[in-house]
N, C-alpha and C positions, 0 to 999 in steps of 0.2 A: 297752419302754414309754417313752413320751416323758418327758423330764426337765423338771420345772418350773424355769425359769431365774429366779433371783432378780435383782432390778434391778441389784445391784452387779456380779454376774458378767456380765450382759448389757451393761452399760456398758463393761466391759473388752473384751468381744468387739467392740463398736462402735469402740472406740479402735483395735484392730488392723485392723478393716476400713477405717477412715479412713486409716491408715498405708498400706494396700495401694492405696487410691484415689489417694493422693498420688504413689505410685510410678508408677501407670498414667498419671496426669496429666502427670508429668514426661516420660515417653517420648512421649506424644502431642504435647506442646508442642515438644519438641526436634525432632520429625519432621513438624511441621505436619499432624497428623492430627486432623480435627474429630471431636468426640464431644459427648454431652450426658448429663446426669443424666436418669433415666427412672423412671417408675412411682412406687413408694413413696418412692424417694430424691428424686425431683423434688417430690413432695408434702411430704416432710420439709423440703426447702429453702424452700418457699413458706410452709408453715404453722408450722414450728418453727425455721427457720433452721439446721437440723441434722437429726439423726436423729429420726424419729418415736420417742417414748420406748420403745415396745415392739417396734420393728422390729429384725430380726436379719440384714439383708443390705443390700448396695448394688447397684443396677442402673445400668448405663450402656448406651447404644446408639451405633452407628456405621453409616454406610453400608457395604455389603458390601465395596467396594473398599478403603476405609480400614481396615476390620476385617482384611482379608487382609494388607494391608501391615503392620499392627500385629503380626499373628502372625509374619510373616516376619522381623521385626527383633528380636523378643523374645529369641531364642536368644543374641544378642550383647549386648543392652542391658538386659534385665531383671536387676535385682539378684539374685544367687544365693540370697538368703534367701527368695525367692519361687519359686513353680512355676506355669507356665502350663499349665493343664489343658484339653485337648480330645481328640478321638478320635485325633489323630495323636501326641500326647505321652503319653497314658495309655490303654493298650489296652482297659481295662475301661470307660472312660467312653464312654457311648453317646449323649449328648445332642448337639444341633447348635449349641450355643453354647459359649463358653469361660469358664473361671474362672481367676482368679489366686488361688492359695492361698499361705498363709504356711507355710513348712516348720517342722517341730518344734512344730506346734500341731495340735489336733484339734477338729473340729466335726462330729461324726458324726450324720448324718441316719438315721432309722429306715429310710427308703426305700432307702438304699444300704448298710445295715449289713453285708450278706453279701458285698459286693464288695471285691475286693483292689485298691484304688486309693488315691490320695491323698485324705485326708479333712480337710485343714487348713482353718482359717478362710479365708473366700473373699469375693470380689466377683464378680458376674456381668457378662459382656460379651456383648451381643446384636447380631448383624448385622441390618441392615435391608435388605430386598430390595424390588425394584419389584413392584407388584401392579397388576392390571387390575380396577378397580372395576366392578361390574355386568356382569361377563363370565361366560358359561357355562363357558368354559375355566378361569377362575379358581376357580369353584365346584368344578369337577372336581378341580383341583389341591389345593384345601383338603381335599377328601375323601381324596384319595390320601395327602397328608401326614399327616392324622389317623391313617389306617390304618398308615402307616409308623411313626409314633411309638409306637403301641400294639405293633406287631410287634417293634420294636427293643427295647422294654422287656422283653417276654416272652423274646425271643431271648437277652438278656444277663443275666437275673437268675435266681435260684433259683426252683424251683417250690414254692410255699408249701403246707405240709401242710393248712392250714385250708381250702383251696379244695375245692369239691365234686369228686367223682370225675370227672364229665364235663369240668369246667374243667381239671383236672389233665391229663387225656388230651389235650385241645385244646392246652394249653400245651406238652406234651411233643412233639406233632406239629409245632408251630411251631418249637420249638427244634431239631428235626432239620434244619430248613432251613439251619442253619449249616454242614452238611456240603456243601451245594451252592452256597450263596452266603455266602462268608466275610464276616466283619464289616467289614473295610476296604472291600470292594466295596459292601456294603449302605450303609455310611456315606456314601461318595462319591456313590452314586446319589441318596440323599436330598438331599444338598447340591446336586446338579445340578438337581433339581426345584425347589428353593428359588430358584435363580438363573435360572430359565427365562426370565424377562422382563427381566433386568437390562440387556439391550442396547436396551430400548424406552424411550420417553419418555412415561410415562403421567401423571406428576405425583403419584403416590401410592406410599407405602412401608408395609411392615408387617414384623413379625418372626414367623416360623413355627417357631421353634426349640423351643417347648414343646408342639408339636402344635396343631392349628387347630380351633377351634369357631367357629360363626358369631358368638357373643357376643364371643369373644376377637378375632376379625378386626375387628369393628365398633369395639370399645373401643380397640384399639391402632393403628387406621388413622391415618396421618399424611400430610399433604401435603408435597411436596418443600420448600416454603418453611419448614416447621416444622423441618426438619433443617438448612437453610442459614442461617436467620435466628436467630442465637444472641446472647444477652446473658450477662452474668455474674450469678450468684446466690450468695448466702452460704450456706455449709454448714459448720457447726462452726467458724466463724471464718475459713474459707478461701473463696476465690473460685473457683467452678467454672462451666463453661458450662451454660446452661439454654436452652430454646427461648423466644423472645420471645412466642410464642403459648401460653404455659404455661396460661393460664386456660381456653382452649378445650380443650386436650388433657386437662387434669386433670378438667374437667367431663365430658368424654367417657368417662373411665375411672371416676370416682368420684361423679359428680353434684355435690351440694353438698360440695365437698372441704374446706371450712373447718370443717364440722361434724364433731365427733368421733364415732367409732362407739360403739355401746353398750359398757358396761364389760366385758362378758364377751367381747367381740371384741378387746380390747386386749391381745394376747399375741403372742409370736413364732409364726411360721407354718411353720417348716421341719422341725418334728417331730424336734428334736435329742434324742439319748439319751446323748451323752457329750461333754464339753468338756474340753480341756486347753489352757491358755494358755501 
């Protein structure tokens, strides 16, 4: 059952996440790796000059090449009190993005509770890949990646007893595919599909790492200049890179982004059931 996080505890979690972001920022600056605040973190920087008061994560994005360079140098440059989590470093992790987690902490999400993996407080790092807008091939790729994300989740998680008998049977059949296609092969294949157009110059980027729906594709679509034209924005008293075109991007995601959501929606959204600071 999801834990109700009181504001004092949430603020302590945010302070740890800011600490992780500063470590990420240090490595990026020392190695000339561009990135920018993204989604709710970008909204927080613009509307609150810091965290949205009820937000419980930090999101950043990088072009795929810079993302892969970052992953390659983390082994030597990341402070050992943190852990870089992706499907190469944590065998149970099945998502296509990375997290930096703080060791000796816990921020256990209900959706991952049965998985034997690192559950520390985290920030999310999303790679941005080249996309072809208004292309039939792109629509096919979106469908394939959406199916991949669903299959990967079923393949790597327990079969929940509350599911109907028919769904449990289907999930069991899907899980048997692990016998024929091992997880590392499946993970790499999914990544290759995401990188399919990265040698093209289309002028558009998106992130596919949470599975792709048409709404998600449209909301997070970015022009190349959005990733290249960066300014500094204030976040919790520090200066971090944000897109110069933040108004258009935030409007695309949230509409009237300066308007607060209804009171009942002002709550953390990660379904956390256990916290240890």
